[in-house]
C-alpha angles and dihedrals in degrees: 000000000000116000118252091252090055091048091051091054090050096050118092111266118237115252119258112272110229119174119210120214132168120177127012105202145109110259137149092205113069111138095163095047093233100128128089120188117238091244093053091044090053090052091049090053090048088051090057093046094048090057095049093255125138126206115227141166118270089247089057092045093053094046090050089049091053089052094046094245104106096111110127094014123124122189115233119200133179117198126210097016101253118197089236089071090078093036100047114005102044097058091051094046091050090049089059096041090244130142130202144184120251116199111205131196101236101209095040099055109140089017130089143257096279091158091071102087098187102029129089118264111263123188118245127218116275123216091274091053091049090053092047092053091046091048088054090060099264120141113239116209137174125265091180132267102285106002099259129153109264093205090064097041126108118236096266092049092046091054093048094046093053107028102031094044090055091052093051095048091048089052090057101043098032088223134103113267110228103174139063125189117204111234111245088004091269113146139161136169093274093053091048091053091051092052092049092046090051089063103257120145096211144004131215122217130163110237108351094163111194091008090065112133142098092312095043107036113180119231138194118237113232118197143168092276093058102110123169096280094046091051089050090052093048091049093050094045097043096089089053096046100042126051116224109255109255090211103046101161126063121249112268126243114048128095092251090054092054089048092057095044096044 
């Protein structure tokens, strides 16, 4: 009979658990359900810590996975790069010793979320805020140039949204940008090829189904209604709802790849 260690290696591994946040603020107007209050966010971080889980950036999560030491790690991501990340989320993350990835919209820094037609206007991080987050140990990734859907973009726009946005963010942080986050979570094979060609080591989606992999990592939406029991349910059901990426590790060779694996 195979030894328990052998059986564990033969069993399917659970998919990476990557949580998707947006804004951390108090607001009565949240039509897209993308805002979590600081109080609720603090409780969610406590929930992780109480269960021996540690929040990390996606770059750190992938590097740990490559080294076989990802047990107990949860990816934390923040889309759009809202200014309240530095104001509200960062102090709580640092208190717990957690890191996270912030995906910023390169040509909208210092502006607002004009792409949300029904939602309230929220200020985005400016260049100083991006540098502050990076200096605090957070990973900074790209969310494109203007927050447009890549699956609807023509070739020129697709190249600019992926390649040019990476260049702009690297100019601000002075570090290689490893990660791209697809605006609206929309992704197809063409968008994935563009992200890879632009030099990224991975891409984050939401629920990419059969496209799941290093360039379309699935994530779990976390909102204001996610209390302890809801988080527990999401954690338990995650392996059933998300396929394990068949290609978990980034392709070797490029500078972004070395950034993820270093």
